[in-house]
C-alpha positions in Angstrom: -123.4 -99.0 35.0 -122.5 -96.3 32.9 -120.9 -94.8 35.8 -118.8 -97.9 36.5 -117.2 -97.8 33.4 -116.6 -94.1 32.9 -114.8 -94.7 36.4 -112.8 -97.4 34.9 -112.1 -95.8 32.0 -110.6 -93.1 33.5 -108.5 -95.3 36.0 -106.9 -96.8 32.8 -106.5 -93.1 31.2 -104.6 -92.0 34.2 -102.4 -95.2 34.0 -101.3 -95.1 30.6 -100.5 -91.5 31.3 -98.3 -92.1 34.0 -96.3 -95.1 31.5 -96.2 -92.4 28.9 -94.9 -89.8 31.5 -92.0 -92.7 32.7 -90.8 -93.6 29.5 -90.7 -90.2 27.8 -88.5 -89.1 30.8 -86.5 -92.5 30.3 -86.1 -91.6 26.7 -84.7 -87.5 27.3 -82.3 -89.4 29.8 -80.8 -91.4 27.2 -81.0 -88.6 24.4 -79.2 -86.4 26.7 -76.5 -88.8 27.7 -76.0 -89.5 23.9 -75.6 -85.9 22.9 -73.4 -85.7 25.9 -71.2 -88.9 24.6 -71.4 -86.8 20.7 -70.0 -83.7 22.3 -67.1 -85.8 24.1 -66.1 -87.3 21.5 -66.3 -83.8 18.9 -64.2 -82.9 21.6 -61.6 -85.9 21.8 -62.1 -85.8 18.2 -61.0 -81.8 17.6 -58.5 -82.1 20.0 -56.3 -85.0 17.6 -57.4 -83.2 14.6 -55.8 -80.0 16.1 -52.3 -81.8 17.2 -52.4 -83.5 13.9 -52.4 -80.1 12.1 -49.9 -78.2 14.5 -47.7 -81.7 13.5 -48.4 -81.2 9.7 -47.7 -77.5 9.6 -44.6 -77.9 11.5 -43.0 -80.7 8.9 -44.4 -78.2 5.6 -42.3 -75.5 7.6 -39.4 -77.9 7.5 -39.5 -78.9 4.2 -39.9 -75.7 3.3 -36.7 -74.8 5.1 -35.0 -77.6 3.2 -36.5 -76.8 0.2 -35.2 -73.2 0.3 -31.6 -74.5 1.5 -32.0 -77.2 -1.4 -32.7 -74.0 -4.0 -30.1 -71.8 -3.0 -27.0 -74.7 -3.0 -28.3 -75.3 -6.4 -28.2 -71.7 -8.0 -24.8 -71.6 -6.4 -23.7 -75.2 -8.5 -25.3 -73.1 -11.4 -23.8 -69.7 -10.9 -20.2 -71.4 -10.3 -20.9 -74.0 -13.5 -21.9 -70.5 -15.6 -18.6 -69.1 -14.2 -16.4 -72.3 -15.0 -18.1 -71.9 -19.1 -17.7 -68.4 -19.1 -14.0 -68.2 -17.8 -13.4 -71.4 -20.3 -14.7 -68.9 -23.4 -13.0 -66.2 -22.1 -10.0 -67.9 -22.4 -10.8 -69.6 -26.1 -11.8 -65.5 -27.0 -8.1 -64.4 -25.4 -6.0 -67.0 -26.8 -8.4 -66.1 -30.6 -7.4 -62.4 -30.4 -3.9 -63.3 -29.4 -3.5 -65.6 -32.6 -5.0 -62.8 -34.5 -2.1 -60.9 -33.2 0.2 -63.0 -33.9 -0.8 -63.8 -37.8 -0.9 -59.9 -38.2 2.6 -59.3 -36.4 3.6 -62.3 -39.1 2.3 -60.7 -41.8 3.6 -57.1 -40.8 6.9 -58.3 -40.8 6.8 -60.8 -43.4 5.6 -57.3 -45.6 8.7 -55.4 -44.4 11.2 -58.0 -45.7 9.9 -60.0 -48.5 13.0 -61.3 -50.0 14.1 -62.3 -46.5 11.6 -63.2 -44.0 11.8 -62.4 -40.1 11.0 -65.0 -38.7 12.4 -64.3 -35.2 13.1 -61.5 -32.9 17.2 -62.0 -33.6 16.2 -61.2 -37.5 14.1 -58.4 -36.7 17.0 -56.5 -34.5 19.2 -57.0 -37.6 17.2 -55.5 -40.3 16.4 -52.7 -37.7 20.4 -52.0 -37.0 20.7 -51.8 -41.3 17.9 -50.2 -41.7 19.1 -47.4 -39.0 22.6 -46.8 -40.0 23.7 -43.8 -42.1 22.8 -43.4 -46.1 23.9 -42.1 -48.7 23.0 -41.3 -52.4 24.4 -45.0 -54.3 23.7 -44.3 -58.5 21.3 -47.6 -59.8 19.5 -47.9 -62.9 16.0 -47.1 -63.0 13.2 -47.8 -65.2 10.2 -45.7 -66.1 6.2 -46.9 -67.3 7.7 -46.6 -70.8 10.3 -48.5 -69.9 12.8 -46.7 -70.9 15.8 -47.0 -68.4 17.5 -43.6 -66.8 20.5 -43.6 -64.5 20.7 -41.6 -61.2 20.6 -41.5 -58.0 18.6 -43.4 -54.7 18.4 -42.5 -51.2 17.6 -45.5 -48.7 15.4 -44.4 -46.2 14.5 -47.4 -43.8 12.0 -49.8 -46.8 11.5 -46.4 -48.4 13.7 -45.3 -51.7 14.1 -42.2 -53.2 15.3 -41.3 -56.5 16.7 -38.7 -58.5 18.5 -38.7 -62.0 21.9 -37.1 -63.1 20.1 -34.4 -64.4 17.8 -33.6 -61.3 14.8 -33.3 -63.3 13.1 -36.3 -62.5 12.6 -37.4 -59.0 10.3 -39.8 -57.1 10.0 -42.9 -55.1 11.1 -46.3 -57.2 10.7 -49.9 -56.3 12.2 -53.2 -56.8 10.5 -56.1 -58.5 12.3 -58.9 -59.5 15.5 -57.2 -59.1 15.3 -54.0 -61.2 14.2 -50.6 -60.0 11.0 -48.9 -61.2 9.7 -45.5 -61.0 6.5 -45.7 -58.6 5.7 -42.3 -58.2 6.8 -39.0 -59.3 7.8 -36.0 -57.9 6.3 -32.9 -58.2 8.3 -29.6 -58.5 7.9 -28.8 -55.3 9.0 -32.4 -53.8 11.7 -32.0 -56.5 13.4 -29.0 -54.8 13.0 -30.7 -51.6 14.8 -33.3 -52.6 17.6 -30.9 -54.2 17.8 -29.2 -50.7 18.4 -32.9 -49.1 20.9 -33.3 -51.5 22.7 -30.1 -51.1 22.0 -29.0 -47.7 21.5 -32.6 -45.7 18.0 -31.0 -44.4 14.3 -31.2 -46.1 11.2 -32.7 -46.1 10.2 -35.7 -48.6 7.0 -37.4 -49.2 7.6 -41.3 -48.3 5.2 -43.9 -49.0 3.5 -44.5 -44.7 2.1 -48.0 -46.0 5.1 -49.7 -46.0 5.4 -49.5 -50.1 1.4 -50.5 -50.1 0.1 -47.3 -51.7 3.4 -47.5 -54.3 2.0 -50.7 -55.3 -1.7 -49.4 -55.5 -0.4 -46.4 -57.8 0.9 -48.8 -60.7 -1.6 -51.0 -60.8 -4.0 -47.8 -61.6 -6.0 -48.0 -64.6 -7.8 -45.9 -67.2 -11.5 -46.0 -67.9 -10.3 -47.5 -71.3 -8.8 -50.1 -69.9 -10.9 -50.7 -67.4 -13.8 -51.2 -69.7 -11.4 -53.7 -72.0 -11.4 -55.8 -69.1 -14.4 -56.8 -69.3 -14.8 -57.9 -73.1 -16.9 -57.9 -76.2 -20.2 -58.0 -73.9 -19.5 -54.1 -72.8 -20.3 -53.0 -76.5 -23.8 -53.2 -76.2 -24.2 -52.1 -72.9 -22.0 -48.8 -74.1 -24.4 -48.4 -76.9 -27.7 -48.7 -74.9 -26.5 -46.0 -72.6 -25.5 -43.8 -75.4 -29.3 -44.6 -77.4 -30.5 -44.0 -73.9 -28.5 -40.8 -73.3 -29.4 -39.3 -76.5 -33.3 -40.2 -75.7 -33.1 -38.7 -72.5 -31.3 -35.7 -73.6 -33.7 -34.7 -76.3 -36.6 -35.8 -74.3 -35.4 -33.8 -71.6 -35.4 -30.8 -73.8 -38.7 -31.1 -75.3 -40.1 -31.6 -71.9 -39.0 -28.4 -70.8 -40.3 -26.5 -73.9 -44.1 -28.0 -73.3 -46.3 -25.0 -73.4 -47.6 -24.4 -70.1 -51.4 -25.1 -69.4 -54.1 -22.7 -68.4 -56.2 -25.1 -66.9 -58.9 -21.8 -65.6 -59.1 -19.6 -69.1 -62.0 -21.4 -71.1 -60.7 -18.4 -73.9 -58.9 -18.6 -77.4 -56.1 -16.5 -75.9 -52.8 -17.8 -74.3 -52.9 -21.2 -74.9 -50.5 -24.0 -76.1 -51.4 -26.0 -79.1 -52.9 -29.3 -76.9 -54.9 -27.2 -75.1 -55.9 -25.5 -78.3 -56.9 -28.5 -80.4 -59.1 -29.7 -77.6 -60.8 -26.4 -77.3 -61.1 -26.4 -81.2 -63.1 -29.4 -80.9 -65.5 -28.2 -78.1 -66.6 -25.5 -79.8 -67.2 -27.6 -83.2 -69.5 -29.5 -81.6 -72.0 -28.2 -79.9 -75.0 -29.3 -81.0 -76.5 -31.8 -77.8 -77.0 -34.6 -80.4 -72.8 -34.5 -81.1 -71.7 -34.7 -77.5 -70.9 -38.2 -77.7 -68.6 -37.8 -81.1 -67.4 -35.1 -79.4 -66.2 -36.8 -76.3 -64.7 -39.4 -78.5 -62.7 -37.2 -80.1 -61.3 -35.1 -77.0 -60.1 -38.9 -75.7 -58.9 -39.5 -79.2 -56.8 -36.1 -79.3 -55.8 -36.5 -75.6 -54.6 -40.1 -76.5 -52.2 -39.3 -79.6 -51.0 -36.1 -76.9 -49.9 -38.8 -74.7 -48.6 -40.8 -77.2 -46.6 -37.9 -78.6 -45.5 -36.7 -75.0 -44.2 -40.1 -74.0 -42.4 -40.8 -77.4 -39.4 -42.6 -76.5 -39.3 -42.9 -72.7 -39.8 -47.0 -73.7 -36.5 -46.7 -75.4 -35.1 -45.5 -71.6 -36.8 -48.0 -69.6 -35.5 -50.7 -72.0 -32.1 -50.1 -71.5 -32.4 -49.7 -67.5 -33.8 -53.3 -68.0 -31.2 -54.6 -70.4 -28.4 -53.3 -69.5 -28.0 -55.2 -66.5 -29.0 -58.4 -68.1 -26.0 -58.0 -70.2 -23.7 -57.3 -67.5 -24.8 -60.2 -65.9 -24.5 -62.6 -69.2 -21.2 -61.0 -69.7 -19.8 -62.3 -65.8 -21.5 -65.3 -66.6 -19.4 -65.5 -69.3 -16.4 -64.8 -67.9 -16.6 -67.2 -65.2 -17.0 -70.0 -67.4 -13.6 -68.8 -68.9 -12.1 -68.3 -65.5 -13.5 -72.3 -64.8 -12.6 -73.5 -67.6 -8.6 -72.3 -67.1 -8.6 -73.6 -63.7 -9.8 -76.7 -65.4 -7.1 -77.0 -67.2 -4.3 -75.6 -65.5 -5.4 -75.8 -61.6 -6.1 -73.2 -59.3 -2.7 -72.8 -57.6 -2.4 -69.6 -58.4 -5.0 -67.7 -56.6 -4.1 -64.2 -58.3 -4.6 -65.4 -62.0 -7.8 -66.8 -60.8 -9.5 -63.9 -58.8 -8.2 -61.7 -61.9 -10.2 -63.6 -63.8 -13.6 -63.3 -61.9 -12.5 -59.6 -61.4 -12.9 -59.0 -64.9 -16.0 -60.8 -65.2 -17.5 -58.8 -63.3 -16.7 -55.6 -64.8 -19.5 -56.0 -67.2 -21.9 -56.0 -64.4 -20.3 -53.2 -62.6 -21.1 -51.1 -66.4 -24.5 -52.1 -66.6 -25.6 -51.3 -63.4 -23.6 -48.2 -64.4 -25.9 -47.4 -67.5 -29.0 -49.2 -65.7 -29.6 -46.8 -62.2 -29.1 -43.4 -64.2 -31.7 -44.7 -67.2 -33.9 -45.9 -64.4 -33.9 -42.3 -62.6 -34.2 -40.4 -66.0 -36.8 -42.8 -67.2 -39.4 -42.0 -63.5 -38.5 -38.5 -63.7 -40.0 -37.6 -67.6 -42.4 -40.8 -66.9 -43.8 -38.5 -63.8 -43.6 -35.1 -65.5 -45.5 -36.4 -68.4 -48.1 -38.0 -65.8 -48.6 -34.6 -64.6 -48.8 -33.2 -67.8 -51.3 -35.2 -68.9 -53.6 -35.3 -65.7 -53.9 -31.7 -66.3 -54.9 -32.0 -69.9 -57.2 -34.7 -68.7 -58.5 -32.3 -66.5 -59.2 -29.2 -68.9 -60.8 -31.4 -71.7 -63.4 -33.0 -68.7 -64.1 -29.1 -67.8 -64.5 -28.2 -71.8 -66.6 -31.1 -71.8 -68.8 -30.5 -68.3 -69.1 -27.1 -69.8 -70.4 -27.6 -73.2 -73.1 -30.1 -71.9 -73.9 -27.1 -68.8 -75.0 -24.3 -72.2 -76.4 -26.4 -73.3 -78.8 -27.4 -71.0 -79.4 -23.7 -70.0 -79.9 -23.1 -73.6 -82.3 -25.8 -73.6 -83.8 -24.2 -70.6 -84.3 -20.8 -72.3 -85.5 -22.1 -75.2 -87.9 -23.6 -73.4 -89.1 -21.0 -71.6 -89.4 -18.6 -74.5 -91.6 -21.7 -76.1 -93.6 -21.5 -72.7 -94.3 -17.1 -72.7 -94.9 -17.4 -76.5 -97.6 -19.7 -76.1 -99.0 -17.7 -73.1 -98.8 -14.9 -75.3 -100.8 -16.1 -78.0 -103.2 -17.6 -75.4 -104.1 -14.2 -74.0 
């Protein structure tokens, strides 16, 4: 019975194993088919992606070429536009340059003949022919600087007019102002001799004004220092007073600083010392006791303060001058400008010369103030530096005196204590 059961179990096991083998073969075949189909699908997709990638790369290359082409066209358009704008700017600059040249020529021609301005080439030609024709000495009456009228002869050489009196003692360049000839520049002896040779021999070297009478105008309007200061008005007086005060103090202070006793910092002896060092040394020698150290230092400090006040006396006045002088000049300028604007309000600003003259006169006080303030400031800086340097040496000397006395006191104390100990040891022995 048991044998039959074992046999049946074995048969059933064989059948089941056969079925399982058949099933595994079927599954394996299906898996192989699926893998093959997947590989075919992957290959198909890969080929499709590769084809699309090549197409996209071709399109990208085409777009890049078009972009480069458009960039080049944009650069060309921008360059053409910049060239057009630059050409317009060049034309504007050139037009402006021509306008400036025209204005210069117009002013130049007006300056050549102020009575009859030259406005055309025909007038310029006529003026040149008039000036280039042969001229001789003609009688004329000329006014001198003092208002005296003298008779003489003039020689016109273009816009230049040379004058010599009948006695041949006064000669020079003359200029016509309001239909009256005035002596603008007086010749010296050498130039007078040359003019005499021109009269006698028709040959010589004459001094002329190559600036078309502008130098003569400047020479006529030259003014002295007194006249220049008078333009500043009343505010010039306090500035000059401060200048005189600062100058006096500066001279006295410079002499006193140069005569200061020389300092001998390395020597602590009584010989060859100035009065300031001697005072400090006397104080240090007078108060040498240990309990007098604080009193000695206070006295040395007070002596240094007194010496400093003595040396720096007067420098504050120079500093005040350096600060007040430009302020007074500014005050005078403001006062003069107020007067100028008041005149403009009452009579108008039609006369530019009168307005500019008033402004220039109001600026005289500022000029004088700065002329006074700058040297005063420089003098104060130099003298203050000298005083500070001298006081630094004195302070160093006072500190050395104080330290030397302290060290000598410590040394004496040490010697005394040592002698006391030796004396006690001797007593014990």
